[in-house]
C-alpha angles and dihedrals in degrees: 000000000000116000112229094175120092093230135051124197126233091248093051092048091047089051092052090050093048092048091051091238119173101270140166116195115191120196108206097183125112120279090251090056093046091049088061092057142317143190108272112257095018123133122222118237112157111230092249091057099046096097096046096042094048088050093058117113113257095258094050091047092051092048092050099042104023094236137080117276109256114249119243089255095049102150097214114034106152126186125193141174130175100289108357113270099094090041089054091050091049091049090053091049091050092048090049087056090054102265091138099185098043112136141178126238105244109235092013126223091328091067093040091052093046093051094042093055095052 
């Protein structure tokens, strides 16, 4: 089901992952932050590169990230940072480019990490 909200909760994201739903998770933190831990299956696009990388043509995107470029109507395009602000900015950038269902992981990687270690 397409997400029309601008945020997704940890439990909703976890459910999508467990169901094997079509999903693109974009980590917009710095490389140093990503190197300390990341959500499995996520791709790394620093927040400052979101607009340019999402504007790449499909072949260039696939070559750079090793996966197909999400279509504008991708139902589950999730951005996240450490706490939420950069993820929110990335979500807004993606939506301005036409990715209508882009959303931000509420609580960011901090919440993901905390809940995954319990």
